[in-house]
Steps between C-alpha positions, in 0.01 A plus 500: 500500500696680237537869590706644212326748267427403138787567264307576182158545352399369158203638306360213297294569188384138500440255782673241282829683561523323834467123534172382650674315787666823616184715485279234661739459792427867575127474421426240767372647828736497802310208660510299179867584443590355840280200457649429156851523633418256777360251244786540255313756295250236386175685561229461244534859386833406337307331220436846364871535415605138452591563136705814579873509434704564812787743513566870533271729301667696225390866475433475127229747402543687831515875505814478703652457846450755772753496785345470841730782610285737286168385641369751748474359849149496651385480863536150641178313554421413859435141602165598652370645177630210292312261724167682462210251526217496253281187513343563160828539318754259644773418251436199277825314500446366146311785335500378139495843336853605607668182374710501189262276303205740529698816426679334213173377349372854497814623318557210266137494385494871417245575772751757636792666322506632147220742444285388791596795717665266754883513457685260733772669708554250782753575772750232601753543781823299511758460773879532455518136388250563223215305664143630465382602846193718445262608220188707424263465205464843331354642179506835324141591412374718219133478619308402816326184375524155652596619849170498695612795717358787308706818466333663203409800715867551583593483133229750414611739771857483373383560145288806600804646675702473180705198607561154366381199697634223279724312510455390853671218690283215622606245765239232442402180326314598179123441488506344845317667792641264763718603795854365467852570611680773303834467688622153401797430728712192550465333846866544595499877428444770761167634367535858617795609279361298210172695523690827524698414190187402304325823602802699399521318168136577436571874530808468281293316241222759521748776426665299220174455304372843602185351652252722680439263786544158663198282592528179701163324507340221704753497783540250787551658848882477513543666159242762583697600806819531297342726241332704770825562684659604171254783467251346257134596520281220625177428313219262589242319293257218560449146387288202608672180615371173637668425836477150648374549854541133587207381287657164413302456176236672292223370718670655802521832313127483421421435860677825596264706282176658612203277414364726223842545346565130512178421318575761240849359435368145463234620258760677288716193484210284386388753240853531357498133395136458407563499123686167520835664585776305673813643657857371483819589688798474266853536632852359469571249221129482410526848336516479120511738205132411442422650840690813414334532162161487669596738779660751266175520303319570831761762595480679164117500497454640851823711504418655168158619631645618833830655407492539122846346450595208738852522629619138477597318181411144418870402529502621862260222603702231325813616670363503854330165434837349411714680753287498815206260459492403867439867587191527278140410557256524212133479611318399180130477429376249244157480333380271218847357451700818474662757732296820526671697784804496721689673782876511526654482849860480626598295807737640761622351827198617697287696249294434185518792263207551266615680187301473178153382404311468174203332331354442160156414639331703767306331777367651824748483792754303301759774558445485872523115499829479307679798643386513864330186622726249323806701619382476860431128458845433356680713762329325788557158350872570458580675826540850355432781741349757267378581151592829338236551231658800329414869486172672587160328512273574795279216373763267654394611845172306493693187385712475818792725394604755760618860441878548548726796448775489239800732493722680253787750524562804279775755452496797261798689368296818477474647851172675420332180380643308796336746744171501312485119492585485867206722587271306273600169661406625845141552384503172301618296804219645706247399237650151472487455882135605510412262214693221670293539815175506305587191297617300798153546646348349186686169496268201474615321808283408799470750778319288757165483326523130418 
């Protein structure tokens, strides 16, 4: 285990400033890093960066180099806190959203950067030999859209007090409400000083861009503990995930439901396909530009009605389809010889992530079929432990998705706002806990009645 502290921190204005192979070595989870090393680094996740050029990243386009000597030291994380258990948010060793291909597709397609209000400012740590040893995906934000952890009330409070809330610094994957690692650390590196250096670099970056605050969203347990010990405010929210409780297959899942709920679910699935609709799973080399043309039409139709201006460009879908096809599952509905609806999912090591849905024809229960039931079916058929179906949506509860708590961390430069938010979060956590208890009692699973 390497114990020396990082020698320098680069602030990258584009993920392309570091070769994909270097970033992806950090992005793999610790378990996957060790397994890859044992197999000669031949794990299937490497296909994401197989076209990358190896070598040392050049800091072109970076804001500069910050010596680690000038990064304020933070309290060391204890082993007990870093090992905190959370059965609903265990780290996905191959979370697709923190890999170079996904982040670069966002930037290269114009979905982030430019005038989108998402300015890339990724942190990259190097050792004395110049090797990349840790990283963190970061963005300067000029608004609060596309985050799924809503802080509009904080912004309004700052505005009423005569302050300025934007820019703020966001540690996140844009438009992606899925828990993922934020501290990306090489397997041979002592994680504690690397986390301290990244946390110190965050504060240095916040001061450099005169941001009001730092927000790290959708945290896994280890990262949550690190931010907590650094003095960040902890915030909770709620999502609905499908968790495989040893069902084996979809029929096993159905048998775990209460009789009335099971009948309702079967009826919905039949009704969704009554109009002569068939469903296809499209992944890997089977993905074509024709699929993306159809899906983008769905995305624009539904996204335009829901959000006004959808976030992702057409080019984004082509780029991910080329760079990471084995990480993508399109669930497509066809009627009368043409595609009419689809759901985009990403495949991790143990999780299926539902991300976007759209349709140009509207049929009862088709949304539930493509986004929820088909996702469960695919996950069980491919040995995935859970399905994360995105933000919000209590209607997922009746479809076998369980309520889980998600976490974010927040720090405000203004002491008054920091105190006010801290007091607000105490009340919010109590409300979330009460809601969690109520929703858990409403899950559709059998309770001994049949």
